[in-house]
Each structure stands twice: as C-alpha cells, then as structure tokens.
C-alpha positions as CSV (number, residue, x, y, z in Angstrom):
1,M,55.5,40.3,114.6
2,F,52.6,38.4,113.1
3,P,50.8,35.3,114.4
4,N,51.8,31.8,113.5
5,P,49.5,30.8,110.7
6,S,49.5,27.2,111.7
7,P,46.4,25.2,110.9
8,H,43.6,26.6,113.0
9,P,40.3,25.0,113.7
10,G,38.4,26.1,110.7
11,A,34.7,26.0,110.0
12,H,32.0,24.6,112.1
13,A,30.4,21.3,111.3
14,G,28.7,22.5,108.2
15,A,29.6,24.7,105.3
16,G,27.1,27.2,106.6
17,Y,24.1,27.5,108.9
18,A,20.6,28.8,108.7
19,P,19.5,30.6,111.8
20,E,15.8,30.5,112.9
21,S,15.3,34.1,111.9
22,A,16.2,33.1,108.3
23,A,13.8,30.2,108.2
24,A,11.0,32.5,107.2
25,P,12.3,34.8,104.4
26,E,10.8,38.1,103.9
27,Q,8.3,38.6,101.2
28,G,10.0,39.2,97.8
29,F,13.4,37.8,98.6
30,Q,14.6,34.4,97.5
31,S,15.9,32.2,100.3
32,A,19.8,31.8,100.3
33,P,22.3,30.1,102.6
34,V,24.4,32.3,105.1
35,L,28.1,31.5,105.4
36,G,30.1,31.5,108.6
37,V,33.3,33.5,108.8
38,S,35.4,30.4,109.0
39,A,33.8,28.9,105.9
40,L,34.2,32.2,104.1
41,N,37.9,32.4,104.9
42,R,38.5,28.8,103.9
43,M,36.8,29.3,100.6
44,A,38.9,32.5,100.0
45,R,42.1,30.6,100.8
46,E,41.2,27.7,98.5
47,A,40.3,30.2,95.8
48,L,43.6,32.0,96.2
49,E,45.7,28.9,96.2
50,S,44.0,27.4,93.2
51,A,43.9,30.6,91.2
52,L,47.6,31.7,91.9
53,P,50.2,28.9,91.4
54,L,53.6,28.8,93.2
55,L,55.4,32.0,91.9
56,W,58.4,34.2,92.5
57,V,57.8,37.6,94.2
58,G,60.5,40.2,94.7
59,G,60.8,42.9,97.3
60,E,62.6,44.3,100.4
61,I,62.5,42.5,103.8
62,S,61.1,44.5,106.7
63,N,59.8,43.7,110.2
64,L,61.7,40.4,110.3
65,T,61.1,38.2,113.3
66,R,62.6,34.8,114.1
67,A,60.3,32.8,116.4
68,A,61.6,30.4,119.1
69,S,60.0,27.6,117.1
70,G,62.4,28.4,114.2
71,H,59.7,29.9,111.9
72,V,60.6,33.2,110.2
73,Y,58.0,36.0,109.7
74,F,58.6,39.2,107.7
75,T,57.1,41.7,105.4
76,L,58.0,41.9,101.8
77,K,57.5,45.4,100.3
78,D,58.2,47.6,97.4
79,A,57.6,51.4,96.9
80,N,53.8,51.1,96.9
81,A,52.7,48.0,98.7
82,Q,53.6,45.3,101.1
83,V,52.6,41.7,101.9
84,R,53.1,39.5,105.0
85,C,55.2,36.4,104.6
86,A,55.8,33.3,106.7
87,M,58.6,30.8,106.2
88,W,58.4,27.5,108.1
89,R,61.3,26.1,110.1
90,N,62.0,23.2,107.7
91,R,62.4,25.7,104.9
92,A,64.2,28.4,106.9
93,Q,66.9,26.1,108.2
94,L,67.9,25.3,104.6
95,L,68.7,28.9,103.6
96,P,72.3,29.5,102.6
97,F,72.3,33.0,104.0
98,R,70.7,34.9,107.0
99,P,67.9,37.2,106.0
100,E,68.1,40.7,107.5
101,N,65.9,43.8,107.4
102,G,66.6,45.9,104.4
103,M,67.7,43.0,102.2
104,R,66.1,42.8,98.7
105,V,65.1,39.2,98.0
106,E,63.1,37.1,95.7
107,A,60.7,34.7,97.4
108,R,59.2,31.5,95.8
109,A,55.9,31.5,97.6
110,L,52.3,30.3,97.6
111,V,49.6,32.9,97.9
112,T,47.3,32.0,100.7
113,L,45.1,33.4,103.5
114,Y,45.5,32.9,107.3
115,E,42.0,31.8,108.1
116,A,42.1,32.7,111.8
117,R,42.5,36.4,111.1
118,G,41.6,36.6,107.5
119,D,45.1,38.0,106.7
120,Y,46.3,37.6,103.2
121,Q,50.0,36.3,103.2
122,L,52.6,34.4,101.3
123,N,53.9,31.0,102.5
124,V,57.5,31.1,101.4
125,E,59.1,27.9,100.0
126,A,62.5,29.4,99.0
127,L,64.4,32.6,99.3
128,R,67.3,34.1,97.4
129,P,69.1,37.4,97.6
130,A,68.2,40.0,94.9
131,G,70.5,42.9,96.1
132,I,70.4,45.2,99.1
133,G,67.2,47.2,99.8
134,S,67.1,50.9,99.2
135,L,67.2,51.9,102.9
136,F,70.0,49.5,103.7
137,E,71.9,50.7,100.6
138,A,71.5,54.3,101.8
139,F,72.6,53.3,105.2
140,N,75.8,51.7,103.8
141,R,76.6,54.7,101.6
142,L,76.3,57.2,104.5
143,K,78.3,54.9,106.8
144,A,81.1,54.6,104.2
145,K,81.1,58.4,103.7
146,L,81.3,59.3,107.3
147,A,83.9,56.6,108.0
148,A,86.1,58.0,105.2
149,E,85.9,61.5,106.9
150,G,87.2,59.9,110.1
151,L,83.9,60.6,112.0
152,F,84.0,57.0,113.4
153,D,87.7,57.1,114.3
154,P,88.1,55.3,117.7
155,A,90.9,57.8,118.6
156,H,88.2,60.5,118.9
157,R,86.1,58.6,121.4
158,R,86.1,59.9,125.0
159,P,86.0,57.7,128.1
160,L,82.9,57.7,130.3
161,P,83.3,59.3,133.7
162,R,83.5,56.7,136.4
163,F,81.3,58.6,138.8
164,P,79.0,60.9,136.9
165,R,77.2,63.6,138.8
166,A,74.0,63.4,136.6
167,V,72.9,61.5,133.5
168,G,71.2,63.2,130.6
169,I,68.7,61.1,128.4
170,V,67.6,61.9,124.9
171,T,64.4,59.9,124.1
172,S,60.7,60.1,124.0
173,P,58.9,60.4,127.4
174,Q,56.5,57.7,126.3
175,A,59.2,55.3,125.2
176,A,59.6,52.0,126.9
177,A,63.3,52.5,126.6
178,L,63.1,55.4,129.1
179,R,61.4,53.2,131.7
180,D,64.0,50.5,131.2
181,V,66.8,53.1,131.7
182,L,65.2,54.6,134.8
183,V,64.5,51.2,136.4
184,T,68.1,50.2,135.8
185,L,69.6,53.4,137.2
186,R,67.2,53.2,140.2
187,R,68.5,49.7,140.9
188,R,72.2,50.3,140.3
189,A,72.7,54.0,141.3
190,P,69.5,55.3,143.0
191,H,71.1,58.6,144.0
192,L,72.1,59.5,140.5
193,P,70.0,62.5,139.1
194,V,68.5,62.1,135.6
195,V,67.8,65.0,133.2
196,L,65.4,64.2,130.3
197,Y,65.8,66.0,127.0
198,P,62.5,64.9,125.3
199,A,62.3,64.2,121.6
200,P,60.2,61.8,119.5
201,V,62.1,58.7,118.4
202,Q,60.0,57.9,115.4
203,G,58.0,60.0,112.8
204,A,58.4,62.7,110.3
205,D,60.1,65.3,112.6
206,A,61.9,62.8,114.8
207,T,65.3,63.4,113.2
208,S,65.3,67.2,113.7
209,R,63.9,66.9,117.2
210,L,66.5,64.4,118.2
211,L,69.2,66.7,116.7
212,G,67.9,69.6,118.7
213,A,67.7,67.6,121.9
214,V,71.4,66.5,121.6
215,Q,72.5,70.0,120.9
216,L,70.5,71.4,123.8
217,A,72.0,68.8,126.1
218,G,75.5,69.8,125.1
219,Q,74.7,73.5,125.7
220,R,73.0,73.0,129.1
221,A,75.5,70.4,130.4
222,A,77.3,72.8,132.8
223,R,74.0,74.3,134.1
224,D,72.3,70.9,134.5
225,G,75.4,69.3,136.0
226,V,75.2,66.4,133.4
227,D,78.5,64.5,132.8
228,V,77.3,61.9,130.3
229,L,74.4,61.6,127.8
230,L,72.3,58.7,126.7
231,L,70.6,58.5,123.3
232,V,68.1,55.5,123.5
233,R,65.1,53.9,122.1
234,G,63.6,50.4,121.8
235,G,63.9,48.0,118.9
236,G,62.1,48.1,115.6
237,S,62.4,47.7,111.9
238,I,64.9,49.6,109.8
239,E,62.1,52.1,109.0
240,D,61.4,52.6,112.7
241,L,65.1,53.2,113.5
242,W,65.7,55.4,110.4
243,S,65.7,58.6,112.4
244,F,69.0,57.5,113.9
245,N,70.6,57.1,110.5
246,D,70.7,60.8,109.7
247,E,74.0,62.5,108.8
248,A,73.3,65.7,110.7
249,L,72.4,63.7,113.8
250,A,75.6,61.7,113.5
251,R,77.7,64.9,113.3
252,A,75.8,66.4,116.3
253,V,76.5,63.3,118.3
254,R,80.2,63.5,117.4
255,A,80.3,67.3,118.2
256,C,78.5,66.9,121.5
257,P,80.8,68.1,124.4
258,L,79.5,65.3,126.6
259,P,80.6,61.7,126.3
260,L,77.6,60.0,124.6
261,V,76.3,56.4,124.8
262,C,74.0,55.2,122.1
263,G,71.6,52.4,123.0
264,V,69.2,52.1,120.1
265,G,67.2,48.9,119.3
266,H,68.3,45.4,120.1
267,E,71.8,43.9,120.2
268,T,71.6,43.1,116.5
269,D,70.4,46.5,115.4
270,F,73.0,49.0,114.3
271,T,72.5,52.7,113.3
272,I,74.8,55.5,112.1
273,A,74.4,57.1,115.6
274,D,75.9,53.9,117.1
275,F,79.1,54.4,115.1
276,A,79.3,58.1,115.8
277,A,78.8,57.8,119.6
278,D,81.6,57.4,122.1
279,L,80.3,54.1,123.1
280,R,77.5,51.8,121.8
281,A,75.3,49.8,124.1
282,P,73.4,46.7,122.8
283,T,70.1,47.9,124.4
284,P,68.8,50.9,126.4
285,T,69.2,48.9,129.6
286,G,72.8,48.2,128.6
287,A,73.4,51.9,128.2
288,A,72.2,52.6,131.7
289,E,74.4,49.8,133.0
290,L,77.5,51.3,131.3
291,V,77.0,54.8,132.7
292,S,76.3,53.5,136.2
293,A,79.1,50.9,136.2
294,G,81.4,53.0,138.4
295,W,78.7,53.7,141.1
296,H,77.6,50.1,141.0
297,A,81.1,48.9,141.4
298,A,81.7,51.4,144.2
299,R,78.7,50.0,146.1
300,S,80.3,46.6,145.9
301,E,83.6,48.0,146.9
302,L,82.0,49.8,149.9
303,D,80.3,46.5,150.9
304,M,83.8,44.9,150.9
305,L,85.5,47.8,152.7
306,A,82.8,48.2,155.4
307,P,84.2,45.2,157.5
308,R,87.8,46.5,157.1
309,L,86.7,50.0,158.2
310,Q,84.9,48.5,161.2
311,R,88.0,46.6,162.2
312,A,90.2,49.7,161.7
313,L,87.9,51.8,163.9
314,E,87.9,49.2,166.6
315,R,91.7,49.0,166.6
316,R,91.9,52.9,166.7
317,L,89.5,53.0,169.6
318,E,91.5,50.4,171.5
319,S,94.7,52.3,170.9
320,L,93.1,55.6,172.0
321,A,91.7,53.9,175.1
322,Q,95.2,52.7,176.0
323,R,96.6,56.2,175.5
324,V,93.9,57.5,177.8
325,D,94.8,54.9,180.4
326,R,98.5,55.8,180.2
327,A,97.7,59.5,180.4
328,G,95.5,58.9,183.5
329,L,98.5,57.2,185.2
330,R,100.6,60.2,184.5
331,L,98.0,62.7,185.7
332,V,98.9,64.3,189.1
333,H,97.4,67.1,191.3
334,P,98.4,70.7,190.1
335,R,99.9,71.5,193.6
336,E,102.2,68.5,193.3
337,R,103.1,69.5,189.7
338,L,103.9,73.0,191.0
339,R,106.0,71.6,193.8
340,Q,107.9,69.4,191.4
341,A,108.4,72.3,189.0
342,H,109.7,74.5,191.9
343,S,112.2,71.8,192.9
344,D,113.3,71.4,189.3
345,L,113.8,75.1,189.0
346,Q,116.0,75.2,192.1
347,R,118.1,72.4,190.9
348,Q,118.5,74.1,187.5
349,A,119.5,77.3,189.3
350,Q,122.1,75.5,191.4
351,R,123.5,73.8,188.3
352,L,123.6,77.2,186.5
353,R,125.6,78.9,189.3
354,Q,128.0,76.0,189.4
355,A,128.5,76.1,185.7
356,M,129.1,79.9,185.8
357,E,131.7,79.5,188.6
358,R,133.5,76.8,186.7
359,Q,133.5,78.9,183.5
360,L,134.9,81.9,185.4
361,E,137.7,79.8,186.9
362,R,138.7,78.4,183.5
363,A,138.7,81.9,182.1
364,A,141.0,83.1,184.9
365,Q,143.4,80.2,184.4
366,R,143.5,80.9,180.6
367,S,144.2,84.6,181.3
368,T,147.1,83.8,183.7
369,Q,148.7,81.4,181.2
370,A,148.4,83.9,178.4
371,Q,150.2,86.5,180.6
372,L,153.0,84.1,181.3
373,R,153.4,83.2,177.6
374,L,153.4,86.9,176.7
375,A,156.1,87.7,179.2
376,A,158.2,84.8,178.0
377,A,157.8,85.9,174.4
378,A,158.8,89.6,175.1
379,P,161.9,90.7,173.0
380,R,165.5,91.1,174.6
381,P,167.6,93.5,172.3
382,A,171.0,93.0,174.0
383,R,171.0,89.2,173.7
384,E,169.8,89.4,170.1
385,Q,172.5,92.0,169.2
386,V,175.3,89.6,170.4
387,R,173.7,86.8,168.4
388,L,173.5,89.0,165.3
389,D,177.2,90.0,165.6
390,T,178.2,86.4,165.9
391,L,176.2,85.5,162.8
392,A,177.7,88.4,160.8
393,H,181.3,87.4,161.6
394,R,180.6,83.8,160.6
395,L,179.0,85.0,157.3
396,Q,182.1,87.1,156.5
397,R,184.5,84.3,157.1
398,V,182.5,81.7,155.2
399,G,182.1,84.2,152.2
400,A,185.9,84.9,152.0
401,S,186.7,81.1,152.0
402,L,184.1,80.4,149.4
403,L,185.4,83.2,147.1
404,S,189.0,81.9,147.3
405,E,187.9,78.4,146.5
406,R,185.9,79.6,143.4
407,R,188.9,81.6,142.1
408,T,191.2,78.6,142.3
409,R,188.8,76.4,140.5
410,L,188.3,79.0,137.7
411,S,192.1,79.2,137.1
412,T,192.3,75.4,136.8
413,L,189.5,75.2,134.3
414,S,190.9,78.1,132.2
415,A,194.3,76.4,131.9
416,H,192.6,73.2,130.9
417,L,190.5,74.9,128.3
418,E,193.5,76.7,126.8
419,H,195.3,73.3,126.5
420,L,192.3,71.9,124.5
421,A,191.8,74.9,122.2
422,P,192.2,74.3,118.4
423,G,194.9,77.0,118.2
424,A,197.0,75.2,120.8
425,V,196.7,71.9,118.9
426,L,197.8,73.6,115.6
427,A,200.7,75.2,117.4
428,R,202.0,71.8,118.3
429,G,202.4,71.0,114.5
430,Y,199.0,69.8,113.5
431,A,197.0,71.0,110.5
432,I,193.4,70.8,109.3
433,A,192.7,69.8,105.7
434,R,189.4,70.8,104.0
435,D,188.0,70.1,100.5
436,A,186.7,72.6,98.1
437,E,183.3,72.8,99.9
438,G,185.1,73.4,103.3
439,Q,184.4,70.0,104.7
440,V,187.1,68.6,107.1
441,L,189.0,65.6,105.4
442,R,189.5,62.6,107.6
443,N,190.3,59.8,105.1
444,A,192.8,60.0,102.2
445,A,190.8,57.5,100.2
446,D,187.9,60.0,100.0
447,V,190.1,62.6,98.1
448,P,190.8,61.9,94.4
449,A,194.2,62.8,92.8
450,G,194.2,66.4,91.4
451,A,191.6,67.6,93.9
452,A,192.1,71.1,95.3
453,I,192.3,71.3,99.1
454,S,193.2,73.9,101.7
455,V,195.4,73.2,104.7
456,Q,195.0,75.4,107.9
457,L,198.2,75.8,110.0
458,A,198.8,77.5,113.3
459,Q,199.9,80.6,111.3
460,G,198.0,81.0,108.0
461,S,196.7,78.4,105.5
462,L,197.9,76.7,102.2
463,D,195.9,76.0,99.0
464,T,197.3,72.8,97.5
465,R,196.4,70.1,95.0
466,V,196.6,66.3,95.6
467,V,199.2,64.6,93.4
468,G,198.7,61.1,94.9
469,Q,197.5,59.0,97.8
470,R,199.6,57.0,100.2
471,E,198.5,54.3,102.7
472,R,199.6,54.5,106.3
C-alpha cells in the first residue's frame, strides 16, 4: 500500500549547491544557500525525530498490508485525521496478536519522514490492542443481529444449478473484478451468456445502487434467462468494502429468487453480504469458477466420453454392416419371391382341404356313436315294470319280517323292565326307609335312637320312631 521506507540514497555530496545563476545575486538581495530536496527532507526528518521523542499513538488500523519481506504497513486514523505507519519485520514477528483492519490499537512509535517521497509517517516499535474499531464494531453488531434472526441459517441456502443457462453479475463495469470474472468464464465455459446489472461498488450511493441491482436481477431473471447471480468486487480496506456491510443489502441478497454467490475482496475479507449469500467465494475469480464448475466438469467428462462414443459408433457401424450383408444374402428376385409365395399358397390350400376332410370324418363318426348311445339308452317300460313288481314284493316281505322282529324284542324289554321296577321289588317284601328330610337311609349307624323315620311298603307307608340300633 505504501513504499518501503528503507534507507534511501539521500542528499548529494554537499548539504546544498549554488548554481551558476545564483553566483551573481540580483541587486538588493543578500546572497543565501539553496538546499536540494534530499537535504531538505533529511533536515525535516532529523528535526521531527529530535523534537518528538518515542511516544504512544492510538487509532484504528486501516489499509493494512503485509509485504513479502515481513514488514507491515498500515494507516492509523481517528475521526478527523490519519497517519501512515510502518512496522519492520523484526518488530512485527514479535507481536502476540495478528493486526487486522478495523482494530483499534495503541502504537509506540517514532515520528519520522520518508525522505524518498517526503511522506510523514510513524515507525512503529510496539503495538498493543486498544479495543475494536468503530467500523469493525458496527460490523460485528449487525452480523450478530442478522444471525440471531436466522438470516444466515445454512438451511436457507440454495444449491447452485450445475448447468446454468446464463450468469448475472452485479458489479461496476469499470471494476477489475468484472474482467477477472469474464476471463474465467471465457476460459471455463465460453458458451455461457453473461448479463451485467451495473452498480458502483464504492462511494456514497454504492449501497443503494447495489441493492437496486440485486432486486432488478431477481425481477428480470425469467426474462433474461439467468439462473445464478454473482455479487463481486476486488479487495480493499474495510472502508472500501463497507457498501457490502449494509443491512438492507443483506436482506435483499437473502430475498433474491436466484441462488447468489458473493465474491467480494480477497480470501481474508469478509462482509455481511458473504454471510447472507447462498455461497461465498474467496475472490471474484473463485465465484466465476464456482458457477461454471458444472460446465467445466462436463467438458472434461466429454473429453473422456469421446473415445468411448467413437468406439461405440464403430461397433454399431460394424453390426449394421453385418446385418446389411446378411440381408443381401437373403435378397431374391421379385419373380422368384412370387413363385415361392404361389407354391406356399398351394401347399397351404392342400393342407386346409385335408384338414377340413379329416374334421368332417371325425364329426360323422362322433354323430354315429351318439346315435348308437341314444338308442341303447332308450327306455323299455315292460322290462322296467317287471323289475318294479319284483322289488315291491321283496319290500313287502322284508317289511313284515322286520315288524315281527321288532314286536318280539319290545315284549322282551317290557317284561324285563317290569321285573326291575321299584313296585315289583316292594311287592317281594322289601321296604324303603327315609329320614325326616326324605333322604333314603342305607346305614343304621347314621340314624340316632328316637329319630322319626318313614317306611314305604308295597301298599302304603309307616311313620315310626327308632328305639335302638342292631348290628348285622
């Protein structure tokens, strides 16, 4: 961001020089030495360093750059002014933290002047955090607010189409990011149409113009045939990227009907729009690579499939050639085909006549057999009447015999039943003794002396009382 203020060849050989034109001073002016620029800058540097001792200066880091040499360059600023700072590698590598844009720090520095350019700057000896800068603090507050609302929820992010029909780009037409995106798309997917929705990416009205461009892209997506939208710009300080940290722009990005890829700044730069987008790319070139990944992969797949397709076509042509050869062998003159068809027709007619004759013969045979079976099955009343009379006589005889047998058996059973009847037993001199409850008595030991009992005889019954018991 700013030059390396390493020791630079300073003044010429003398502290100053006197050109020939000054050798003869004009009348009325006293002769005085004329300083060279290098000598002047060296004197100014020595005056600053001697007048201002090593001191602490507080401010906010901006425009931070880490050189390949290990030196760190940045701007230290407050609300009304700024000063350039340089921190050499031997000091920077001892820092217990990593300085970032937007951090508020306190620098122990020597006030000096970079003689080669005459730039006033601070040579930083030590650096310590003094809180987060106002812009960075506002960034964190907005990020926390939108995250709490669920605006950054990964579940709401939409996948990119693998083969987009066209790509929309929201950026400045003069931005280097646009050239990087176009070069990348031309290299990876040269057929892919690009629709530009121009908007400034830095300045007072950049936020509102970016918001309008994103909304316009969403409204015109169907008409323009755009399937995916890129929001891109190159790197810069936190102030340069501040247009992409707007709440309204973040909500517009989330509400855009198109999948949106945000590629703002360098890989280490983050904006609110990055978190609201469906996908964040580390750079504008990375955003172009993401949306063209499907087409780029398809080209590689086509290169791999081309030999397979060639081999498949060759095998198909060989197969078709063999079919043509076999068909040529079967090809005959139409007259010969007609003659063969006529012969086939005569043979089929002969077979049909023979089949019909055989069918008629079988039908005649079946008819004759049916007539014979019908004649054999015809009823003969006289013969059946004799058979019926014989069966009736047998039925009458068997019925009379069976009835006689049943009567004899019934008489036998009746006599036997009368012999076993209780009345017959009582008539032979037996009696039935019952207690007062009417229960039949079977054991004399069960009846106490003096108990009332009844005795049933063949003719009538006796009411008695037990006077004693006697063993058998």
